[in-house]
C-alpha positions as CSV (number, residue, x, y, z in Angstrom):
1,X,50.8,42.5,3.8
2,X,52.8,40.3,1.4
3,X,55.7,38.5,3.0
4,X,59.0,37.7,1.3
5,X,62.5,36.2,2.1
6,X,65.9,36.8,0.4
7,X,68.3,34.0,-0.3
8,X,71.9,34.8,-1.3
9,X,75.3,33.6,0.0
10,X,76.7,37.2,0.0
11,X,75.4,39.4,3.0
12,X,76.1,42.6,1.1
13,X,74.0,41.5,-1.8
14,X,71.1,40.5,0.5
15,X,71.4,43.9,2.2
16,X,71.4,45.8,-1.1
17,X,68.3,43.9,-2.3
18,X,66.4,44.5,1.0
19,X,67.4,48.2,0.9
20,X,65.9,48.7,-2.6
21,X,62.7,46.8,-1.6
22,X,62.4,48.8,1.6
23,X,62.2,52.0,-0.4
24,X,58.8,51.0,-1.9
25,X,57.8,48.2,0.6
26,X,55.1,50.4,2.3
27,X,53.4,51.3,-1.0
28,X,53.2,47.7,-2.1
29,X,52.5,46.3,1.3
30,X,55.7,44.2,1.5
31,X,57.2,42.7,4.7
32,X,60.6,40.8,4.9
33,X,60.3,37.8,7.2
34,X,63.8,36.4,6.9
35,X,67.1,35.9,5.0
36,X,69.0,32.8,4.2
37,X,72.7,32.2,3.3
38,X,72.1,29.2,1.0
39,X,69.5,26.8,-0.4
40,X,69.5,24.5,2.6
41,X,68.9,27.4,5.0
42,X,66.2,28.7,2.7
43,X,64.2,25.5,2.8
44,X,64.2,25.6,6.6
45,X,63.3,29.3,6.7
46,X,60.5,28.8,4.2
47,X,59.1,25.9,6.2
48,X,59.1,28.0,9.3
49,X,58.0,31.5,8.0
50,X,55.8,30.5,5.0
51,X,56.6,33.6,2.9
52,X,54.6,34.4,-0.2
53,X,57.6,35.6,-2.3
54,X,61.1,34.2,-2.5
55,X,63.9,36.3,-3.9
56,X,66.9,34.0,-4.6
57,X,70.3,34.0,-6.1
58,X,71.1,31.3,-8.6
59,X,74.8,30.6,-7.9
60,X,75.2,29.5,-4.3
61,X,77.3,26.7,-2.6
62,X,75.6,23.5,-1.7
63,X,72.0,23.6,-2.8
64,X,72.2,26.2,-5.6
65,X,69.4,28.4,-7.0
66,X,68.4,26.0,-9.8
67,X,68.1,23.0,-7.4
68,X,66.3,25.2,-4.9
69,X,63.8,26.3,-7.5
70,X,63.1,22.7,-8.5
71,X,62.5,21.8,-4.8
72,X,60.3,24.8,-4.3
73,X,58.2,24.0,-7.4
74,X,57.7,20.5,-6.0
75,X,56.8,21.4,-2.4
76,X,55.7,25.1,-2.6
77,X,54.0,25.5,-6.0
78,X,52.0,28.5,-4.7
79,X,55.0,30.6,-3.9
80,X,56.1,33.4,-6.2
81,X,59.8,33.1,-7.0
82,X,62.1,35.9,-8.3
83,X,65.6,34.9,-9.6
84,X,68.7,37.1,-9.1
85,X,71.8,36.3,-11.1
86,X,75.0,37.9,-12.3
87,X,75.3,35.6,-15.3
88,X,73.6,35.6,-18.7
89,X,73.8,31.9,-18.4
90,X,71.5,29.7,-20.6
91,X,71.4,27.0,-17.9
92,X,70.2,29.4,-15.2
93,X,67.7,31.0,-17.6
94,X,66.3,27.6,-18.4
95,X,66.1,26.7,-14.7
96,X,64.1,29.9,-14.1
97,X,61.8,29.2,-17.0
98,X,61.2,25.7,-15.9
99,X,60.3,26.9,-12.4
100,X,57.9,29.4,-13.9
101,X,59.4,32.3,-11.8
102,X,57.7,35.6,-11.5
103,X,60.7,37.6,-12.6
104,X,64.5,37.5,-13.5
105,X,66.8,40.2,-12.2
106,X,70.2,40.4,-13.8
107,X,72.9,42.1,-11.7
108,X,73.4,45.0,-11.5
109,X,69.7,46.0,-11.3
110,X,68.0,49.2,-10.4
111,X,65.4,49.9,-7.7
112,X,62.7,50.3,-10.5
113,X,63.5,46.8,-11.8
114,X,63.1,45.3,-8.4
115,X,59.9,47.2,-7.8
116,X,58.5,46.0,-11.2
117,X,59.2,42.3,-10.5
118,X,57.8,42.5,-7.0
119,X,54.7,44.2,-8.3
120,X,54.4,41.4,-10.8
121,X,54.7,38.8,-8.1
122,X,52.0,40.6,-6.0
123,X,49.7,40.6,-9.1
124,X,50.2,36.8,-9.5
125,X,49.5,36.3,-5.8
126,X,46.2,38.2,-6.0
127,X,45.2,36.5,-9.3
128,X,45.9,33.1,-7.7
129,X,43.9,34.1,-4.6
130,X,41.0,35.2,-6.8
131,X,41.2,32.0,-8.8
132,X,41.3,29.9,-5.7
133,X,38.4,31.9,-4.2
134,X,36.4,31.3,-7.4
135,X,37.2,27.6,-7.4
136,X,36.3,27.3,-3.7
137,X,33.0,29.2,-4.4
138,X,32.3,27.0,-7.3
139,X,33.0,23.9,-5.2
140,X,30.8,25.3,-2.4
141,X,28.0,25.9,-4.9
142,X,28.3,22.4,-6.3
143,X,28.4,20.9,-2.8
144,X,25.3,23.0,-1.8
145,X,23.5,21.8,-5.0
146,X,24.4,18.2,-4.2
147,X,23.2,18.8,-0.6
148,X,19.8,20.2,-1.8
149,X,19.4,17.4,-4.4
150,X,20.1,14.9,-1.7
151,X,17.7,16.6,0.7
152,X,15.0,16.5,-1.9
153,X,15.6,12.9,-2.9
154,X,15.6,11.8,0.8
155,X,12.4,13.8,1.3
156,X,10.8,11.8,-1.5
157,X,11.8,8.6,0.2
158,X,10.5,9.9,3.5
159,X,7.1,10.6,1.9
160,X,7.1,7.2,0.3
161,X,7.9,5.6,3.6
162,X,5.3,7.4,5.8
163,X,2.4,7.9,3.4
164,X,2.9,5.4,0.6
165,X,2.7,8.1,-2.2
166,X,4.9,6.8,-5.0
167,X,7.2,9.8,-5.5
168,X,10.4,7.8,-4.7
169,X,9.5,4.9,-7.0
170,X,9.1,7.0,-10.2
171,X,11.3,10.1,-9.6
172,X,14.6,10.5,-11.3
173,X,17.0,11.2,-8.4
174,X,19.6,14.0,-8.9
175,X,21.9,13.4,-6.0
176,X,24.7,10.8,-5.7
177,X,23.0,9.1,-2.7
178,X,19.6,9.2,-4.4
179,X,20.9,7.5,-7.5
180,X,22.7,4.9,-5.4
181,X,19.4,4.2,-3.6
182,X,17.6,3.6,-6.9
183,X,20.3,1.3,-8.1
184,X,20.1,-1.2,-5.3
185,X,18.4,-4.6,-6.1
186,X,17.5,-5.6,-2.5
187,X,17.2,-3.8,0.8
188,X,15.6,-3.8,4.2
189,X,14.3,-0.9,6.2
190,X,15.1,-0.1,9.8
191,X,12.8,2.3,11.6
192,X,13.6,4.1,14.9
193,X,11.4,5.8,17.4
194,X,13.2,7.8,20.2
195,X,11.4,9.8,22.9
196,X,14.5,12.0,23.3
197,X,16.0,12.1,19.8
198,X,18.8,14.6,20.8
199,X,20.2,12.5,23.7
200,X,19.7,9.3,21.7
201,X,22.0,10.3,18.9
202,X,25.0,8.6,20.3
203,X,23.2,5.3,20.5
204,X,20.7,5.5,17.7
205,X,20.5,4.3,14.1
206,X,23.4,6.7,13.1
207,X,25.8,4.6,15.2
208,X,24.3,1.3,14.0
209,X,24.7,2.6,10.4
210,X,28.4,3.2,11.1
211,X,28.8,-0.3,12.5
212,X,27.1,-1.8,9.4
213,X,29.2,0.2,7.1
214,X,32.3,-1.3,8.7
215,X,31.1,-4.8,7.7
216,X,32.4,-6.0,4.4
217,X,28.9,-7.4,3.5
218,X,27.4,-3.9,3.7
219,X,30.0,-1.9,1.7
220,X,27.2,-0.3,-0.4
221,X,26.1,3.2,0.8
222,X,23.5,3.2,3.5
223,X,20.9,5.9,3.5
224,X,19.7,7.6,6.7
225,X,16.3,9.4,6.2
226,X,14.9,11.7,8.9
227,X,11.2,11.3,9.7
228,X,8.6,14.1,9.5
229,X,9.0,14.5,13.2
230,X,12.2,14.3,15.2
231,X,11.3,11.1,17.0
232,X,11.4,9.1,13.8
233,X,14.5,8.1,11.8
234,X,14.8,5.5,9.0
235,X,17.8,3.5,7.6
236,X,17.8,1.8,4.2
237,X,20.3,-1.1,4.3
238,X,21.3,-2.5,0.9
239,X,21.5,-6.3,0.9
240,X,23.7,-8.4,-1.3
241,X,21.8,-11.6,-0.4
242,X,18.8,-12.7,1.8
243,X,21.4,-14.0,4.3
244,X,22.5,-10.4,4.9
245,X,19.2,-9.6,6.6
246,X,20.0,-12.2,9.3
247,X,23.4,-10.6,9.8
248,X,21.6,-7.2,10.2
249,X,19.3,-8.7,12.9
250,X,22.2,-10.2,14.8
251,X,24.4,-7.1,14.7
252,X,21.4,-4.8,15.6
253,X,20.4,-7.0,18.6
254,X,24.0,-7.1,19.9
255,X,24.4,-3.3,19.4
256,X,21.0,-2.6,21.2
257,X,22.1,-4.6,24.2
258,X,25.3,-2.7,24.4
259,X,23.6,0.7,23.9
260,X,21.1,-0.1,26.7
261,X,23.9,-0.8,29.1
262,X,25.9,2.4,28.1
263,X,23.0,4.8,28.0
264,X,22.3,6.7,31.2
265,X,19.4,8.8,29.9
266,X,15.7,8.2,30.5
267,X,14.9,8.1,26.8
268,X,13.0,5.2,25.1
269,X,14.5,3.8,21.9
270,X,12.7,1.3,19.7
271,X,14.1,0.0,16.5
272,X,12.4,-2.4,14.1
273,X,13.3,-4.1,10.9
274,X,11.2,-5.0,7.8
275,X,11.4,-8.0,5.6
276,X,13.7,-7.7,2.5
277,X,12.3,-5.6,-0.3
278,X,13.2,-5.2,-4.0
279,X,12.4,-1.6,-5.0
280,X,11.7,1.8,-3.5
281,X,8.0,1.4,-4.3
282,X,7.8,-1.0,-1.3
283,X,9.1,1.5,1.2
284,X,5.7,2.1,2.8
285,X,5.1,-1.6,3.0
286,X,8.4,-2.0,4.8
287,X,7.5,0.9,7.1
288,X,4.2,-0.8,8.1
289,X,6.1,-4.0,8.8
290,X,8.4,-2.0,11.1
291,X,5.4,-0.4,12.9
292,X,3.9,-3.9,13.4
293,X,7.1,-5.1,14.8
294,X,7.3,-2.1,17.2
295,X,3.7,-2.7,18.3
296,X,4.7,-6.3,19.3
297,X,7.4,-4.9,21.6
298,X,6.8,-4.7,25.4
299,X,5.4,-1.4,26.4
300,X,7.5,-1.2,29.6
301,X,11.0,-1.7,27.9
302,X,13.2,1.3,27.4
303,X,15.2,-0.3,24.6
304,X,13.6,-2.7,22.2
305,X,14.4,-4.3,18.8
306,X,11.8,-6.1,16.8
307,X,11.6,-7.7,13.3
308,X,8.4,-8.2,11.4
309,X,6.6,-11.5,11.6
310,X,3.4,-12.4,9.8
311,X,1.0,-12.9,12.6
312,X,-2.2,-11.0,13.7
313,X,-1.9,-8.6,16.7
314,X,-3.8,-9.7,19.8
315,X,-6.6,-7.5,21.2
316,X,-8.6,-8.2,24.3
317,X,-11.5,-6.2,25.8
318,X,-10.2,-3.8,28.5
319,X,-12.3,-4.3,31.6
320,X,-11.5,-0.8,33.0
321,X,-13.4,0.8,30.1
322,X,-16.9,0.6,31.6
323,X,-15.6,1.9,35.0
324,X,-13.9,4.9,33.4
325,X,-17.0,5.7,31.2
326,X,-19.2,5.5,34.3
327,X,-17.0,8.0,36.2
328,X,-17.3,10.4,33.2
329,X,-21.1,10.0,33.1
330,X,-21.1,10.7,36.9
331,X,-19.3,14.0,36.3
332,X,-16.0,12.8,37.8
333,X,-13.7,13.5,34.8
334,X,-10.7,14.3,37.1
335,X,-11.1,11.0,39.0
336,X,-11.5,9.1,35.7
337,X,-8.2,10.7,34.4
338,X,-6.4,9.7,37.6
339,X,-7.7,6.1,37.4
340,X,-6.7,6.0,33.8
341,X,-3.2,7.0,34.6
342,X,-3.0,4.3,37.2
343,X,-4.5,1.6,35.1
344,X,-3.4,2.1,31.5
345,X,0.1,0.7,31.8
346,X,-0.4,-1.2,35.1
347,X,-0.1,-4.7,33.5
348,X,2.6,-6.1,31.3
349,X,1.6,-5.7,27.7
350,X,2.7,-5.0,24.2
351,X,2.3,-1.6,22.5
352,X,-0.4,-3.1,20.4
353,X,-2.4,-4.0,23.5
354,X,-1.8,-0.6,25.1
355,X,-3.0,1.2,21.9
356,X,-6.1,-1.1,21.8
357,X,-7.0,0.0,25.3
358,X,-6.9,3.6,24.2
359,X,-9.0,3.0,21.2
360,X,-11.6,1.0,23.1
361,X,-12.0,3.8,25.7
362,X,-12.3,6.4,23.0
363,X,-15.0,4.4,21.1
364,X,-16.9,3.8,24.4
365,X,-16.9,7.5,25.1
366,X,-18.1,8.3,21.6
367,X,-20.9,5.8,21.9
368,X,-22.0,7.4,25.2
369,X,-21.8,10.8,23.6
370,X,-24.0,9.6,20.7
371,X,-26.6,8.4,23.4
372,X,-26.3,11.9,25.0
373,X,-24.9,10.4,28.1
374,X,-21.8,12.5,27.7
375,X,-20.9,15.8,26.1
376,X,-17.7,16.0,24.0
377,X,-16.3,19.0,22.1
378,X,-17.0,18.9,18.3
379,X,-13.3,18.2,17.5
380,X,-12.7,15.8,20.4
381,X,-10.1,13.1,19.7
382,X,-9.9,14.2,16.0
383,X,-6.1,13.4,16.0
384,X,-6.4,10.3,18.2
385,X,-5.6,7.8,15.4
386,X,-2.4,9.5,14.5
387,X,-1.2,10.2,18.1
388,X,-2.0,6.7,19.3
389,X,-0.7,4.9,16.2
390,X,2.6,6.7,15.8
391,X,3.6,7.1,19.5
392,X,5.6,4.7,21.7
393,X,5.9,7.0,24.7
394,X,3.9,5.7,27.7
395,X,4.0,9.0,29.6
396,X,2.9,11.1,26.6
397,X,0.2,8.6,25.6
398,X,-1.2,8.5,29.1
399,X,-1.1,12.4,29.3
400,X,-2.9,12.6,26.0
401,X,-5.7,10.2,27.1
402,X,-6.1,12.1,30.4
403,X,-6.5,15.3,28.5
404,X,-9.2,13.7,26.4
405,X,-11.1,12.5,29.5
406,X,-10.8,15.9,31.2
407,X,-12.4,17.5,28.2
408,X,-15.6,15.4,28.6
409,X,-18.6,16.7,30.5
410,X,-21.6,14.9,31.8
411,X,-25.1,16.4,31.0
412,X,-26.3,14.9,34.3
413,X,-23.6,16.2,36.5
414,X,-25.2,16.4,40.0
415,X,-24.8,15.7,43.6
416,X,-27.0,14.8,46.6
417,X,-30.7,14.0,45.9
418,X,-30.3,14.5,42.1
419,X,-27.7,11.7,41.8
420,X,-30.5,9.1,41.9
421,X,-32.2,10.8,38.9
422,X,-28.9,10.7,37.0
423,X,-28.6,7.0,37.6
424,X,-32.2,6.3,36.5
425,X,-31.7,8.4,33.3
426,X,-28.5,6.5,32.5
427,X,-30.3,3.1,33.1
428,X,-33.1,4.1,30.8
429,X,-30.8,5.3,28.0
430,X,-28.7,2.2,28.3
431,X,-31.7,-0.1,28.0
432,X,-33.1,1.7,25.1
433,X,-29.8,1.3,23.2
434,X,-29.1,-2.3,24.4
435,X,-32.5,-3.9,24.8
436,X,-31.6,-6.6,22.3
437,X,-28.7,-7.9,24.4
438,X,-28.8,-10.4,27.2
439,X,-29.5,-7.9,30.0
440,X,-30.3,-8.6,33.7
441,X,-30.5,-6.6,36.9
442,X,-27.1,-7.9,37.9
443,X,-25.4,-6.9,34.6
444,X,-27.0,-3.5,34.7
445,X,-25.8,-2.9,38.3
446,X,-22.3,-4.0,37.4
447,X,-22.3,-1.7,34.3
448,X,-23.0,1.3,36.5
449,X,-21.0,0.2,39.5
450,X,-23.9,0.2,42.0
451,X,-25.4,-2.4,44.3
452,X,-28.1,-4.5,42.5
453,X,-30.7,-4.0,45.3
454,X,-30.2,-0.3,45.3
455,X,-30.4,-0.2,41.5
456,X,-33.7,-2.0,41.5
457,X,-35.1,0.1,44.4
458,X,-34.2,3.5,43.0
459,X,-35.5,2.7,39.5
460,X,-38.8,1.5,40.9
461,X,-39.0,4.6,43.2
462,X,-38.4,7.1,40.4
463,X,-40.3,5.4,37.5
464,X,-43.1,3.4,39.2
465,X,-41.9,0.2,37.5
466,X,-39.1,-2.2,38.1
467,X,-36.2,-2.7,35.7
468,X,-37.5,-6.0,34.3
469,X,-40.9,-4.3,33.5
470,X,-39.1,-1.4,31.8
471,X,-37.0,-3.8,29.7
472,X,-40.0,-6.0,28.8
473,X,-41.9,-2.9,27.7
474,X,-39.1,-1.8,25.5
475,X,-38.8,-5.2,23.9
476,X,-42.5,-5.6,23.4
477,X,-42.7,-2.2,21.7
478,X,-39.9,-3.2,19.3
479,X,-41.6,-6.6,18.7
480,X,-44.9,-4.8,17.8
481,X,-43.0,-2.6,15.3
482,X,-41.4,-5.7,13.7
483,X,-44.7,-7.5,13.5
484,X,-46.3,-4.6,11.8
485,X,-43.6,-3.8,9.3
486,X,-42.0,-7.1,8.4
487,X,-42.8,-10.7,7.6
488,X,-40.0,-12.0,9.9
489,X,-40.9,-15.3,11.6
490,X,-41.4,-15.2,15.4
491,X,-38.1,-16.9,16.2
492,X,-36.2,-14.2,14.4
493,X,-38.2,-11.4,16.0
494,X,-37.6,-13.0,19.4
495,X,-33.8,-12.9,18.9
496,X,-33.9,-9.3,17.5
497,X,-35.6,-8.0,20.6
498,X,-33.5,-9.9,23.1
499,X,-35.4,-13.2,23.8
500,X,-33.8,-16.5,23.5
501,X,-36.7,-18.2,21.7
502,X,-40.2,-17.5,20.2
503,X,-42.0,-19.4,23.0
504,X,-40.7,-16.9,25.6
505,X,-41.7,-14.0,23.3
506,X,-45.3,-15.4,22.9
507,X,-45.7,-15.8,26.7
508,X,-44.4,-12.3,27.5
509,X,-46.2,-10.7,24.6
510,X,-49.6,-12.2,25.5
511,X,-49.1,-11.2,29.2
512,X,-48.4,-7.6,28.1
513,X,-51.0,-7.1,25.4
514,X,-53.6,-9.9,25.8
515,X,-53.0,-11.1,22.3
516,X,-50.5,-13.6,20.8
517,X,-48.0,-12.1,18.4
518,X,-49.7,-13.8,15.4
519,X,-53.1,-12.3,16.4
520,X,-51.5,-8.9,16.8
521,X,-49.9,-9.1,13.3
522,X,-53.2,-10.1,11.7
523,X,-55.2,-7.4,13.4
524,X,-52.8,-4.7,12.2
525,X,-53.0,-5.9,8.6
526,X,-56.7,-5.9,8.1
């Protein structure tokens, strides 16, 4: 339906106009929504009813038709106006022309004349609607094109950040935000890891970006870049000077403290900042600096902020590794998984130290598998580097490591009387792989978590020789091989097979073979 109002100071004239319109209103879809006695009433009625067509007389007391048309053109330029007048007055005609009215009815007028100007007004309404729809569609298309260009440009930046491929450094960005990014002369990268990205949104980098944008120093457009997985989010902060980076650190730390107090979720949120950079080709370098800063954060904190410092990460040997590998070799994978869960994050440590523990355990298991002391699936731990490196969720990391342990099998899984055979086989395999090290009965017993006396007893019972004899035999066999195949001096051969000096090697070698090492070498080369 097309709504209209009639404005005339004479009720009979208003009634006559409406009567003529009513005769064809249904066919054109017209609906009268009100009448006004003068221009002032008309303005109030139009504001209240918002008609599409206004049929108005020109000569009225107070605000007359010409003044009304001028006001309507100023405030309601989308309305279709039809002028009714009983005067062939040049002044009124000019007013109607200036107001760009849809039609001019000169009294007296016929029903057909009214129908014609109303039809013309409806055509103008439909044309305006079509034009508006076309403009809106064009605006929507342009906005969608800009959105897609921006999405592509930010994806190039994301690839540059996470992989170091130089797409963002050389590409010609098409979006407004992309071109703004390429034009900055100095920036720093903030990286975020959130274990619950959905719940963290009210306290994450998005909010920090808003706070930075409010600061006069950071009036340039900031760029939020989603990571390849939901947990990661990046923020490129343009810097006007190097001093701005310190302001970012200060504001971020203050904001993180407030976010920690306000947040009632159990999500972990880590944010880290890089050193200032000069071009987008350094985004990956900035990302690695952020990761290094995150690794230096405490693993037991729920909210952490770190900035990159040039210092090597600390890594100490994890004493639980041998115990866990022994449990796996004993066929107790479930027990090993439980002990891992208890021990992995038991001590206060940084993320770097926690990740080092995981890597040490995986390497120890792989070494045992290479010695056939353990059986691992062919694709075991194939994604470990990525999962360990890119995660800062203690629960998920512990669960992943437990899954790895539970996938391991022992080729010597046994119980009862067979357990002693398993221990002896492990001792033999270990000595064969580590004969060149400083081994002793006590160290071997500690390695396999058994009593030293029992270790010595069971080995002698099952093999007919004690551990020291087995170790000496292995070392002498290797020494013979080196004497035959190389020209190494005796002191070097002694160290290679596990003896501290050549005198000790000579004594043990002669006791075992009846010859000195020199005599053995000469006899084999004749």
